[in-house]
N, C-alpha and C positions, 0 to 999 in steps of 0.2 A: 534395759534390758542388759544381760552378759554379752561382752562381745568375742565370739568362739575364732576371732579370725587370729589365722596362727604365724607367725613369722619364725623360721625354724633356720637358722644359717643364712640370715636373710630371703630367704626362700618363702614367698607369701602363699597361704591358701587360704580358704574362708573358714574354713576349721581342721582342727588338731587331727584326724582322723584319714590316717593313707591305708590305701591296700598294702599290705606285703607283696614283694615278689614272690608269684606262687601262679596256679592254674587260672585264678582270675583275674590275672594284668597279662593273661599270655598273647591276646591279641587286640587290635583297634576295637572288634566289634563290642566284645567284654568291657575295654576301658572307656567307652563311649556312654555306653548302659551306666556304669558304675560313676562316670562326672555327670550325667542328666539325672541318676538317683539322687545326687549331693555330697558325695565322698570328694572330701578337700583334694586330695592327690591318689598317685598310684606309684608304687616302684615296679617297674615294667619286668615280667618274667626273667630271671637272667639269660642274656646272651652270651652267644661262644663264639670263639672265634671262627673265622673259615677254615674248615680241613676237613676231615672226615666226618662227616653228619651223625648226629647226636641220633640215638634210635632206643626211643622207648618200648617198654611193650605193650603188648594187645591184650594183655589178661588184668585180670584185677592190679589196681596200683594201689589200694587203699583197705588198711585194715582200721579195727574202729574198736574203741572201749565205749559203754553203755551204764549209764546210771540204771538203777532198779525202774524208773519208768521211761525207757529208753532214751533218754536225752543222752546226747552225743558228749562225752566227756573227753576224749582223745583219738586223735585219728593220726594213724601212722600210714607214710607215705612212701612209696618207692619210687615214684616218678624222677624224670633227671632235670634239666635245663629244658630250655625252649627246645624243640627240633625241627622249629620252624626257620628257615634261611634267614642269616644277621640281614642279607640286604632288604629281604621282606620288611622284617622289623623295625628296622630304623626309619624305613619309609613312611611305615605306619605310625612311629613314635611322631614324627614329624607333623604329620598331619592333625596329628589329634594335639600335640600343643599349640597348635598354628588357632586350632577351633578353638582352644581350650587355653587361653592363656593367662587366667586366673586360676589356674588348679597346679598345683604340685604336679611335674613328672621327673622321675630319677630313672636314671638306667643303671640293672644291675648287671654286675660284670663278673664274668669268671673263665679266664683263658689261662694257658699255662704259665708256669712261675718263670717263663721268661721273658727279661725286658723289650725285646723287640716284636712280643706277642701283645705287650700293653701297648707300646709306640704304636702299634698297626692301627689297635680299633679304637683308641681314642679319639683321634682327630674325627674320625667318623661320627662319632657317637657325641661329638661334640656339633656338628653339623646340625643335628635333627630340631637343637634348642634346647633341651633336657634341662633340667635346671641344676643336674647334679647326677654323681654317680655311687652306686651303692655297691662294695667291693664285697663280692661272695666268699667268703670265708670260714661259710659256715655247714655248708651241704653235708652231713654224714656217712649218704650210701651213693656209691655209682661214681660219681665224678672223684669223690676222695681214692679210690681206688688207684685213680688215673692221676693222682700228686694233686688236685686241686679242691676246693674246698673246703671242710676240714683239714685234711692235711695240711693245708697249710696255714689253717688259723689254729693250732696245735702245735704250732714252731714260731713262737716273739720274733726271732730273728726274720723268719720269712714276712711275715707281717710288716715289718719296717721296711725292711727293702722293699717290698712291692707296693707299700704305700706311697713312699719317696718317690718310685719311677713315676705312680700316678699324678703327684703334685709337680712333678717335673716335665710333663707332656699334657696335662688339664688343668685349665684355668678357672673351673668351675667347684664348688665343693665335694669335698671326698668323704663319702661314710664310710666306715669300715663294721660289716655285718660279722660278729663274732658269733663262734660256736660254744655250746654250754657244756661242750664234751671235752673237759679241763678241767683240773685238780681246782687252781686258781684265779677265775677271770680277771682280776686284777693286770695280771701280767699282759695278755695279749691286750689289753685296755691301753696300756702305757707301752705298749710298740706303738698302736698304732698312733697314738699322741706324738710320742718320737719321731715317728714319720713324715708327721705334718699332715695328720687326717684332722680334718673338720669336726666331724663326731663321730662316734659308734654306735650301733644300732644289736640290739639283744633283745633277746635269744631268738639264735635260728634252732632246730628243730634238734629233740633228743635223739642219740642213737636205739632202735628200740625194738624189741618184735611182740607184738600187741599180742598174740594167741597162737596155738597149736591146733591144727584141726585130727580130732582123737581117733578119727578113721581111718585118713589118709595118712596120718602123723607129721603132715608139711605145714610149716609154719604158715600163718595168714597174713597179707594175700599169697595163696599161692599159685603158681604159674608152673601149670605141667606135673603138678606133684613137687615141686622144690619152692620154697620160699627164703627171704633175705632178711635182714635186718634193716630198718628204712630209719625214717626221721618221724619222731612223734612229737605231738602241737594240740592245741586246743587249752579248752578248759585246767585240765590236769597239770598241766606244765604252769600253770600262771606263780602259784607259790615259789618255785623255783627260778623262775624270770625275774620278779620282786625282791630277791635276797641277792642275783649278781648284779641288779639294778643300783640298788642299795652299794655293794663293795665299792662298784665304781664311782659314785655319788660322792662316797666320803672316802677314798681310798688319796692318800696324802700325795699320790703323783697325778691321780686324775681329776680328783677335787675340780669340779666346775667344769667339766668336758662336756658338752649336748651329747646328749643321748634322745635316740629313736626308741620308744619300748615296744616291746612284739613277745608277743607269749600268752595267749588263753584268752586274750581283751575281746568280751562279749556284751558287756553294758558299759554303761557309763560311768559305774562304780570305780570298774575296773580301770578303764582308761584315768579316773581322778588319782586312783592310788598310784599309778604308775608314773603322772604326773608330779604328785607330791613326794613321789622318792626321788625328783629329778630328770624326768624325761620331758624333753620340749614337746614333744607330741607323740602319738601310739601309731603303730601300726596294724592292720586286724585282718587275719585270711580265715580261719577256720569257722567263726561267727558267718561270715559272708558265705562261705563254701555251705553251710547248714543251715540256713535263712534266708538267703539273697540279699543284694544288694539294700535293698529297700530298709534294712535295720538299721542304716545310717541313720533315718528319722527317729528313733529310740535313743541313739547315740547321742544326737545333737540335743536334743530335747532334755534328756534327762540332765544331762551334762548344762546347759542353759539354766533349767529350772533348779538346780542344786546349788550353782553359783548365785543366781538370784536371790536365793534363802540366806545364804552365808554373807553376801554383800561384796562379792568377788567381780568385778567387772570386767577384767584383763584375764586367759586364760595364761599368761605368765605368770601371774599373781600365784598362781597355784604351786606352780613350780619348785620342787625343794624344800617345800615347808615342813615333811614329815624327816628328811634327812638330819637333821639334830637330835631327832628324839629313836635314830636308830645306835644301839650301842654294844661293846664285845657284855657276853655274859658276868665277866667278872664287875664289871659296873653296876649291875642292878641293885636296886635298895632294897637292902635285905630287912630294912625296918618295915617295909611293906606288909599288912598283912590283912587278908579277906576270907571272909567265908561263905559256904551256900546257904541259898535261901530258898525255900520252895514253896510257890503259889499256890495254896491251896486251893484256892478260886477256879485257878487251871489247870491242876493235875487231873489226870485222864486215868489215874492209878494203872497204869502199862508197867509198871515197876522195871522199866529199863532202866532208871538209875539207879537204883537197888542195886541189882542184878550185876553193873558193871562195876560197882563198887565195892560191892560185896567178894564178889569173885575176882576181882583185877586190879584193886586199888587199895583203901586205907580204912574199909570197912566201917563209913562215918556216918551210912543212912539207915536209918532203924523202919521197919516194917511190921505193923500191927495186925491184927488180926482182921481188922475191918479194911486193911490195905492203905493205910494214912503212912504215907513215907515222910519221914524228918529226918533232918542232918543233924547228927551230933557232933556240937561244936568242936569238943575237945576232941577229935578225930579226927577233924576236916583239916586236911592240908591246903586245900584251896588250887587243888590241880585241873578243877575245871571239865574234870571229863564228864560228872554228870549233866552238865550244862550242853556240852558237844552233843552227847546221846540223844537227849529229850528229844521226844516229836513237836513238842509244842513250845514253839520261841515264844521267850520271854517268860516261859513257868519258874524255870530256875535262874538266879542270878548271882553273880559274885557280888557281894556286900561289903566296902573295905570298912576295919575297923578304925576308931579315932585312934591316936596318937595319945599314950597314955593309959586307954584302957588293957586291962590284962586278957592277955590271950588263953582260953582255958586248957588249950592243949600243952601249953609249957610254962604256964601259971608265973608268966612274967610278963611286963608292959610290951608295948607293940612296940618300942621305939630301945632295940639294943644298945649297946655301945659301939658297934660296929656296923656302918653303913653299908658295905658291898665286902666281897669278897678279895677286894686287893690290901685291905688290912684288918681281915678276919686273922685271928689266932691259929685258928686249924689249917689255915694256907701254907705249905709250906715255901712258897716262896718269899710270903711275908715274915715267916721265921728267919727267912735266911737275909732279909733285908735289916733285920734289927742286928 
């Protein structure tokens, strides 16, 4: 059977699934329940320095986006870092690590952007026996207004500076958690690497307002008639997270940098996709908050079964397999041609493909009086919209045309002279190069 044991930065855990720094990891009770359920590790909810206490709101802290079946797609939160005393958190971390030495325990930290603040807290964290630290440079609400969280993560110079402080005063792995609320994720990742970070983790939550109450006209969640932007997470953010992970994995300055993947991991497939794009492990939050800690059983069983079917024996074999296949648009193969095909035996005659194509795309699907829908190859540009809107999985598929076949839409062979946009005569840059 496949071995799910994980070794990330020398930190060993029985599987690559860690709980992300969030409410599920806020106290000893929760973390013990998580480890008993089978989670490989946790990132303890973000610790702050001793000083003015953190005060959370006592009203609703979450807003939600649902699918048609009320499946939770996205969660917005306005909760701050831990509001429990630092000493209490440190004592609990030490007890948990002593009782579960085979599980990963990472301390998330957010203190003011001053060297003395980091110098003061790091030795105390080290005394807990924690396996490493994660620098929270991603939180987009509440703490960022105080010059921490995303306020640091959006300034590469600050990231590099604080990371250097941590490497100076702490001798175990340092992970930098990146904010997605930035134009180019490669810049903060490069800064973390330049500062000596052992790894990056991403993505943190996305700045958001999920809804507005149309009776009170207050953003949700509403606190006494007022609302605020918060951090968005859950299955809906996964595509954004995957893209940002891939940019770091294939970036010239960050290629090969260890990554802990975060952002909408709900199934074992999600985890496998993150690892294929270069993540050494994954962190989970919203799925655990939605379904409870026992979801780990499905995550581990599914990943193990898939690895067995594919012949992979160790999770490290998956890491990075998809990275060579991520490219810029200009390098995509213009020789490749496909056409949509409808399986009439599976078609339920709902007409959704026809409506989408006729109204919004290329008028490439015909409808007979008997409501038989067929693709007109000479109009089909293989946009894939019909596949995406069809409610029957597998009813419509994209069938590649063989080299040398005549494309009925263009009247030309499938293989044109120019393989990608970089050499195409209509590309202004190609013309300039000539």
